Rosetta silent file (secondary structure, phi, psi, omega in degrees, C-alpha in Angstrom):
SEQUENCE: MRVRKKPWAEQYIKDHSDLIVTAPEQQLGHWQERFSKPQPIQVEIGIGKGQFIIEMARQNPDINFLGIEIQESVIATALRKLVESELTNVQLVETDGANVDTLFAANEVDKLYLNFSDPWPKTRHAKRRLTSPNFLVHYQQVLKSEGKIQFKTDNRGLFEYSLASFNNFGLIFDEVWLDLHHSDGNEGNVQTEYEEKFSQKGPIYKLVAHFKAEDKKRG
SCORE:     score description
SCORE:     0.000 S_00000001
   1 L     0.000  131.034  179.712   -0.009   -0.004    0.008 S_00000001
   2 L   -78.168  132.858  179.791    1.360    3.387   -1.014 S_00000001
   3 L  -106.537  135.266 -179.545    1.770    5.794    1.895 S_00000001
   4 L   -65.191  132.278 -179.656    1.363    9.519    1.390 S_00000001
   5 L   -70.955  137.090  179.422    4.620   11.370    1.933 S_00000001
   6 L  -101.663  115.063 -176.366    4.748   13.611    4.945 S_00000001
   7 L   -62.507  -21.942  179.592    6.864   16.731    4.106 S_00000001
   8 L   -84.887  -14.346 -169.043    7.855   17.124    7.793 S_00000001
   9 H   -61.108  -51.199 -173.132    9.041   13.580    8.261 S_00000001
  10 H   -58.586  -48.860 -178.036   12.628   13.849    7.039 S_00000001
  11 H   -70.799  -33.922  179.336   13.570   16.809    9.196 S_00000001
  12 H   -65.370  -34.481  176.965   11.717   15.500   12.251 S_00000001
  13 H   -66.981  -41.876  177.880   13.762   12.289   12.043 S_00000001
  14 H   -63.304  -36.020 -176.899   16.964   14.330   11.833 S_00000001
  15 H   -74.613  -14.767 -177.323   15.942   16.374   14.819 S_00000001
  16 L  -126.724   47.552 -177.877   15.436   13.250   16.969 S_00000001
  17 L   -68.506  -10.943  173.468   18.440   11.205   16.122 S_00000001
  18 L   -73.651  -15.208 -176.666   18.698   10.181   19.790 S_00000001
  19 L  -117.244   -9.031 -175.274   15.570    8.047   19.350 S_00000001
  20 E  -139.950  137.632 -177.715   15.826    6.805   15.749 S_00000001
  21 E  -107.622  128.842  179.132   18.626    5.134   13.806 S_00000001
  22 L  -112.221   -7.830  172.131   18.960    5.635   10.042 S_00000001
  23 L  -124.907   68.638 -169.251   22.327    3.797    9.590 S_00000001
  24 H   -66.216  -23.243  179.803   21.674    0.634   11.532 S_00000001
  25 H   -61.867  -23.103  179.032   24.535   -1.384   10.155 S_00000001
  26 H   -72.679  -17.155 -179.376   26.850    0.803   12.244 S_00000001
  27 H   -96.337    4.375 -176.696   25.137   -0.508   15.407 S_00000001
  28 L   -52.383  117.177  179.101   25.810   -4.176   14.668 S_00000001
  29 L    85.377   -5.174 -173.206   26.683   -5.779   18.025 S_00000001
  30 L  -130.363   27.025 -175.661   26.346   -2.494   19.883 S_00000001
  31 H   -63.766  -28.193 -179.319   22.594   -1.890   20.180 S_00000001
  32 H   -63.074  -23.523 -179.342   22.725   -1.704   23.973 S_00000001
  33 H   -69.895  -14.979  179.435   24.683    1.555   23.640 S_00000001
  34 H   -80.531  -12.632 -175.896   21.531    3.197   22.273 S_00000001
  35 L  -108.211  164.231 -177.158   19.733    2.684   25.630 S_00000001
  36 L   -70.611  -25.296  178.765   20.091    4.148   29.062 S_00000001
  37 L  -154.842  149.514  179.482   20.953    0.735   30.496 S_00000001
  38 L   -71.561  129.883  178.608   21.606   -2.793   29.177 S_00000001
  39 L  -150.186  168.563  177.768   18.570   -5.048   29.224 S_00000001
  40 L   -54.494  142.904 -175.640   17.150   -7.895   27.073 S_00000001
  41 E  -105.841  126.417  173.598   16.548   -6.687   23.514 S_00000001
  42 E  -118.552  139.023 -174.432   13.187   -7.337   21.734 S_00000001
  43 E  -123.909  135.450  169.855   12.603   -6.371   18.132 S_00000001
  44 E  -109.519  127.534  174.484    9.445   -5.731   16.135 S_00000001
  45 E   -93.633  115.467 -173.418    9.761   -5.947   12.339 S_00000001
  46 L    80.267   76.634 -168.584    7.317   -3.609   10.740 S_00000001
  47 L   -86.989   -9.239 -174.976    6.011   -1.324   13.453 S_00000001
  48 L    58.612 -130.670 -176.415    3.443    0.681   11.513 S_00000001
  49 L   -90.552    6.274  166.467    2.534    3.750   13.520 S_00000001
  50 L    91.514    1.770 -174.896    4.222    2.337   16.652 S_00000001
  51 H   -60.777  -41.602 -177.680    1.284    1.607   18.896 S_00000001
  52 H   -66.451  -51.099 -168.906    2.336   -2.010   19.762 S_00000001
  53 H   -73.740  -30.501  179.539    6.004   -1.400   20.515 S_00000001
  54 H   -74.102  -38.431  176.225    5.447    1.790   22.580 S_00000001
  55 H   -65.519  -44.165  177.509    2.753    0.076   24.685 S_00000001
  56 H   -58.079  -39.739 -179.233    4.975   -2.979   25.119 S_00000001
  57 H   -70.693  -34.227  179.769    7.852   -0.767   26.280 S_00000001
  58 H   -65.385  -42.707 -178.013    5.486    1.056   28.694 S_00000001
  59 H   -79.127  -18.335 -176.970    4.382   -2.225   30.232 S_00000001
  60 L  -128.864   76.751 -176.511    7.887   -3.786   30.282 S_00000001
  61 L   -70.025  -11.299 -178.394   10.376   -1.152   31.524 S_00000001
  62 L   -94.388   10.447  178.513   12.943   -3.976   32.135 S_00000001
  63 L  -126.661  139.658  173.523   13.195   -4.714   28.356 S_00000001
  64 E   -96.957  128.032 -176.030   14.790   -2.656   25.578 S_00000001
  65 E  -107.763  141.644  171.579   12.684   -2.497   22.412 S_00000001
  66 E  -123.969  130.509 -179.694   13.755   -1.825   18.830 S_00000001
  67 E  -116.292  124.289 -176.325   11.124   -1.076   16.205 S_00000001
  68 E  -104.445  133.525  178.498   11.980   -1.500   12.508 S_00000001
  69 E  -153.277  135.249 -175.589   10.053    0.212    9.764 S_00000001
  70 L   -90.046  -26.247 -173.388   11.120    1.030    6.183 S_00000001
  71 L   -88.022  121.831 -175.245    8.581    3.747    5.268 S_00000001
  72 H   -60.096  -45.202 -177.639    9.760    7.182    6.325 S_00000001
  73 H   -66.380  -33.383  177.887    6.353    8.738    6.714 S_00000001
  74 H   -70.439  -49.665 -178.041    5.115    5.836    8.792 S_00000001
  75 H   -67.933  -28.618  178.618    8.091    5.673   11.132 S_00000001
  76 H   -66.998  -37.391  175.781    8.004    9.480   11.597 S_00000001
  77 H   -62.471  -42.427  178.105    4.410    9.079   12.960 S_00000001
  78 H   -63.263  -38.193 -179.112    5.665    6.395   15.338 S_00000001
  79 H   -64.243  -39.492  176.011    8.581    8.663   16.309 S_00000001
  80 H   -58.507  -43.713  177.883    6.117   11.441   17.318 S_00000001
  81 H   -62.406  -40.001 -179.099    4.353    9.012   19.602 S_00000001
  82 H   -67.910  -40.963  175.599    7.654    7.916   21.104 S_00000001
  83 H   -57.779  -45.078  177.603    8.725   11.522   21.745 S_00000001
  84 H   -64.433  -32.253 -178.446    5.438   12.178   23.521 S_00000001
  85 H   -71.798  -27.556 -178.856    5.739    8.994   25.582 S_00000001
  86 L    63.991   21.750  176.862    9.135   10.020   27.053 S_00000001
  87 L   -75.065  147.567 -177.238   10.087    6.310   27.255 S_00000001
  88 L  -111.795    0.086 -178.425   13.797    5.531   27.402 S_00000001
  89 L  -110.349   28.743  173.774   13.627    1.804   26.513 S_00000001
  90 E  -132.829  136.928  169.177   12.546    2.203   22.848 S_00000001
  91 E  -132.039  141.385  179.602   14.570    2.972   19.796 S_00000001
  92 E  -104.680  155.332 -173.327   13.297    3.086   16.246 S_00000001
  93 E  -136.049  117.247  179.463   15.186    1.919   13.208 S_00000001
  94 E   -91.283   98.413 -178.123   14.467    3.194    9.670 S_00000001
  95 L  -169.058  179.166  178.326   15.443    0.348    7.413 S_00000001
  96 L   -88.433  114.136 -178.748   14.195   -2.828    5.656 S_00000001
  97 H   -64.561  -11.334  174.226   13.478   -5.455    8.254 S_00000001
  98 H   -61.893  -22.902 -173.800   14.126   -8.167    5.663 S_00000001
  99 H  -101.597   37.413 -175.030   17.845   -7.616    6.255 S_00000001
 100 H   -55.201  -32.385 -178.374   17.775   -8.521    9.991 S_00000001
 101 H   -70.162  -16.710  178.414   20.961  -10.555    9.688 S_00000001
 102 H   -94.948   -6.269 -174.525   22.919   -7.467    8.645 S_00000001
 103 H  -101.126  -26.919 -172.861   21.492   -5.405   11.559 S_00000001
 104 L  -128.713  149.171  175.814   22.258   -7.643   14.548 S_00000001
 105 L   -81.515  165.588  178.059   25.155   -9.799   15.677 S_00000001
 106 L   -55.670  133.809  177.002   24.677  -13.460   16.447 S_00000001
 107 L    63.920   25.183 -176.222   22.660  -14.031   19.619 S_00000001
 108 L   -89.620  -19.562 -171.348   21.989  -10.343   20.110 S_00000001
 109 E  -112.326  137.506 -178.613   18.170  -10.482   20.178 S_00000001
 110 E   -92.878  -26.351 -177.911   15.980  -12.066   22.849 S_00000001
 111 E  -159.432  143.634  177.413   12.612  -11.948   20.947 S_00000001
 112 E  -121.278  135.785  175.953   11.243  -11.057   17.520 S_00000001
 113 E  -111.839  128.321  173.154    7.699   -9.802   16.831 S_00000001
 114 E  -117.839  104.040 -174.809    6.131  -10.167   13.413 S_00000001
 115 E  -112.234  113.374  171.385    2.752   -8.368   13.497 S_00000001
 116 L    58.393   44.003 -176.731    0.432   -8.446   10.488 S_00000001
 117 L   -66.680  158.540  174.264    3.171   -8.844    7.950 S_00000001
 118 L   -54.840  123.810 -178.649    2.458   -8.561    4.207 S_00000001
 119 L   -74.493  -15.178 -175.488    0.918  -11.946    3.265 S_00000001
 120 L    38.620   69.386 -167.537    2.306  -11.934   -0.291 S_00000001
 121 L   -65.039  -26.319 -177.843   -0.663  -14.163   -1.340 S_00000001
 122 L   -75.342  135.374 -174.389    0.693  -15.280   -4.704 S_00000001
 123 H   -55.140  -37.210 -178.384    2.589  -18.549   -4.622 S_00000001
 124 H   -67.763  -13.805 -179.998    5.448  -17.143   -6.644 S_00000001
 125 H  -101.934    8.721 -172.199    6.030  -14.541   -3.911 S_00000001
 126 H   -60.147  -29.261 -178.973    6.078  -16.993   -1.024 S_00000001
 127 H   -66.857  -15.939  179.387    9.831  -16.446   -0.473 S_00000001
 128 H   -85.854  -13.235 -179.759    9.072  -12.839    0.382 S_00000001
 129 L   -66.243  138.290 -175.442    6.870  -13.755    3.364 S_00000001
 130 L   -69.964   -8.567  177.556    8.594  -12.912    6.631 S_00000001
 131 L  -105.348   13.083  177.777    7.838  -16.412    7.959 S_00000001
 132 L   -79.755  160.851  178.042    9.485  -18.193    4.984 S_00000001
 133 H   -55.670  -30.421  177.421   12.638  -20.287    5.432 S_00000001
 134 H   -53.065  -36.136 -177.360   14.585  -17.450    3.716 S_00000001
 135 H   -94.194  -35.415 -179.814   13.956  -15.366    6.809 S_00000001
 136 H   -54.995  -40.275 -176.449   13.875  -18.070    9.515 S_00000001
 137 H   -64.872  -30.311  175.584   17.500  -18.844    8.893 S_00000001
 138 H   -79.638  -37.479  173.273   18.435  -15.252    9.671 S_00000001
 139 H   -59.060  -42.378 -179.871   16.190  -15.105   12.736 S_00000001
 140 H   -58.243  -33.742 -176.616   17.911  -18.247   13.975 S_00000001
 141 H   -71.068  -45.931 -170.220   21.263  -16.463   13.636 S_00000001
 142 H   -86.840  -20.899  177.932   20.381  -13.301   15.559 S_00000001
 143 E   -76.052  146.642  172.373   18.216  -14.832   18.334 S_00000001
 144 E   -68.856  168.796 -174.674   19.686  -16.100   21.541 S_00000001
 145 E   -60.178  -34.842  177.376   19.336  -19.824   22.211 S_00000001
 146 E   -95.491    8.567 -177.299   16.189  -19.297   24.255 S_00000001
 147 E   -68.932  152.744 -175.970   14.850  -16.556   22.001 S_00000001
 148 E  -125.716  157.267  173.259   11.370  -16.667   20.592 S_00000001
 149 E  -112.331  129.640  173.285    9.424  -15.487   17.549 S_00000001
 150 E  -115.386  128.958 -176.393    5.847  -14.156   18.085 S_00000001
 151 E  -127.482  131.394  175.587    3.664  -13.920   14.991 S_00000001
 152 E  -132.648  144.217  177.864    0.162  -12.467   14.604 S_00000001
 153 E  -157.555  159.910  169.434   -2.034  -12.159   11.526 S_00000001
 154 L  -106.744    7.873 -175.790   -5.593  -12.009   10.355 S_00000001
 155 L  -103.428  107.242 -173.597   -4.757  -13.832    7.185 S_00000001
 156 H   -61.332  -39.100  177.982   -5.624  -17.496    7.471 S_00000001
 157 H   -62.712  -38.978  179.601   -3.603  -18.482    4.404 S_00000001
 158 H   -71.088  -38.560  179.663   -0.454  -16.818    5.744 S_00000001
 159 H   -63.833  -46.277 -179.273   -1.002  -18.409    9.170 S_00000001
 160 H   -63.291  -42.497  177.171   -1.374  -21.889    7.750 S_00000001
 161 H   -61.434  -41.857 -178.119    1.713  -21.308    5.596 S_00000001
 162 H   -66.227  -43.274  175.988    3.641  -20.052    8.611 S_00000001
 163 H   -55.021  -45.810 -179.177    2.683  -23.092   10.754 S_00000001
 164 H   -67.737  -41.868 -178.338    3.999  -25.359    8.042 S_00000001
 165 H   -63.498  -45.931 -179.819    7.117  -23.241    7.459 S_00000001
 166 H   -66.990  -42.272  177.834    8.064  -23.149   11.149 S_00000001
 167 H   -61.236  -47.857  178.265    7.329  -26.856   11.563 S_00000001
 168 H   -64.082  -25.944  178.829    9.395  -27.845    8.564 S_00000001
 169 H   -83.117  -12.722  176.216   12.233  -25.702    9.734 S_00000001
 170 L    95.343   14.826  174.366   12.225  -27.559   13.069 S_00000001
 171 L   -72.051  154.358  177.737   10.940  -24.829   15.381 S_00000001
 172 E  -102.525  128.696 -178.634    9.118  -25.795   18.556 S_00000001
 173 E   -86.664  127.267  176.523    5.717  -24.217   19.162 S_00000001
 174 E   -90.024  -41.198  179.140    5.091  -22.679   22.514 S_00000001
 175 E  -144.801  141.997  172.203    1.619  -21.249   21.794 S_00000001
 176 E  -139.189  120.954 -179.316   -0.838  -21.492   18.909 S_00000001
 177 E  -120.254  124.546  178.390   -4.069  -19.496   18.942 S_00000001
 178 L   -91.854  -14.191  175.206   -6.693  -19.806   16.161 S_00000001
 179 L  -152.218   75.485 -168.154   -8.921  -17.102   17.524 S_00000001
 180 H   -53.972  -45.764 -171.907   -6.796  -15.026   19.873 S_00000001
 181 H   -74.123  -10.114  175.871   -9.363  -12.396   20.879 S_00000001
 182 H  -117.213   40.070  179.545  -11.871  -15.031   21.967 S_00000001
 183 L  -144.916  168.376  177.184   -9.476  -17.119   24.061 S_00000001
 184 H   -67.366  -15.158  174.022   -7.643  -16.896   27.345 S_00000001
 185 H   -65.914  -17.500 -175.027   -4.595  -15.953   25.333 S_00000001
 186 H   -79.441  -11.452  176.570   -6.049  -12.535   24.800 S_00000001
 187 L   -62.218  121.430 -179.097   -5.364  -11.563   28.421 S_00000001
 188 L    80.406    4.344  179.786   -2.567   -9.000   28.286 S_00000001
 189 L   -68.220  125.289  178.635   -2.611   -8.937   24.525 S_00000001
 190 L   -95.347  122.039 -175.372   -1.170   -5.620   23.179 S_00000001
 191 L   -92.066  148.835  167.221   -2.884   -4.727   19.889 S_00000001
 192 L   -85.851  169.075  177.218   -1.507   -2.946   16.848 S_00000001
 193 H   -60.648  -41.617  179.012   -3.432   -0.244   15.093 S_00000001
 194 H   -60.362  -43.051 -174.587   -4.265   -2.759   12.310 S_00000001
 195 H   -64.744  -42.261  176.404   -5.420   -5.344   14.810 S_00000001
 196 H   -60.461  -37.707 -175.205   -7.826   -2.912   16.465 S_00000001
 197 H   -77.198  -36.641 -171.416   -9.296   -1.894   13.155 S_00000001
 198 H  -110.122   -0.265 -177.831   -9.767   -5.347   11.558 S_00000001
 199 H   -65.533  -23.979  179.210  -10.279   -7.744   14.391 S_00000001
 200 H   -75.618   -9.579 -176.903  -14.097   -7.462   14.124 S_00000001
 201 H   -94.123   -6.342  178.989  -13.988   -8.807   10.588 S_00000001
 202 L   168.098  177.654 -176.327  -12.566  -12.210   11.590 S_00000001
 203 L   -69.689  153.009  173.227  -10.266  -14.108   13.923 S_00000001
 204 L  -102.791  130.120 -179.560   -6.753  -13.047   14.842 S_00000001
 205 E  -103.292  142.371 -179.212   -4.220  -15.889   14.657 S_00000001
 206 E  -143.470  144.310  168.222   -1.115  -16.026   16.819 S_00000001
 207 E  -140.987  151.911  172.095    1.821  -18.314   17.368 S_00000001
 208 E  -129.724  132.490 -174.189    4.899  -18.247   19.499 S_00000001
 209 E  -143.638  163.245  174.773    7.864  -20.551   18.672 S_00000001
 210 E  -143.094  159.011 -179.551   11.522  -21.066   19.363 S_00000001
 211 L   -82.255  152.085  173.899   14.428  -22.867   17.653 S_00000001
 212 L   -66.300  139.688 -177.005   15.795  -26.132   19.010 S_00000001
 213 H   -57.869  -39.127  179.963   18.877  -25.541   21.128 S_00000001
 214 H   -65.586  -31.602  176.783   20.882  -28.053   19.050 S_00000001
 215 H   -71.157  -38.947  178.875   19.899  -26.258   15.851 S_00000001
 216 H   -62.625  -42.429 -178.795   21.088  -22.956   17.326 S_00000001
 217 H   -63.028  -40.773  179.418   24.456  -24.478   18.135 S_00000001
 218 H   -70.186  -31.770  178.764   24.847  -25.792   14.616 S_00000001
 219 L   -68.545    0.000    0.000   23.737  -22.367   13.241 S_00000001
């Protein structure tokens, strides 16, 4: 979906370089230096307007959060929310989340969030899905041995594909919800803007999984 360019976004990002990174490769292995104190690092790939990651940071002050978004106008809106929140355990990253293996050192990340990613519905585009093996191999590299992936979507086809992809890759499922909002798994669920808008149209699917320890060692 094409996003309307915000003329103020570029300068606003430059004015708040203490909260947003535009050259993330330079932070490889040194992300803790962006925060006031070292804590476990959790990463959301594709933050939209930032509602999820900012609320997660507010509820979890003992965790450092990094939010990745490639669209300048979108991440600038999230940055405005972050500035207003005055939280010190969130940093935003303007880049393509598909390149996660170039952004983080091995075992640098404690948890990854994939929220309502582009489903890329055509079969020939399956390799572009963020839950495809092409990306799982990179998640395996940057996650700690006990690190987890949390994935939410309203797209049944993408969810079924992701279940098969994770299983075939050898991940272990910790949680699987076929209708999150009408289950006990919804307690404490932090919603994205998209989730709030579209959850009334059908079920929200969620899974949490981790790599086998022996696979991590081989990786």
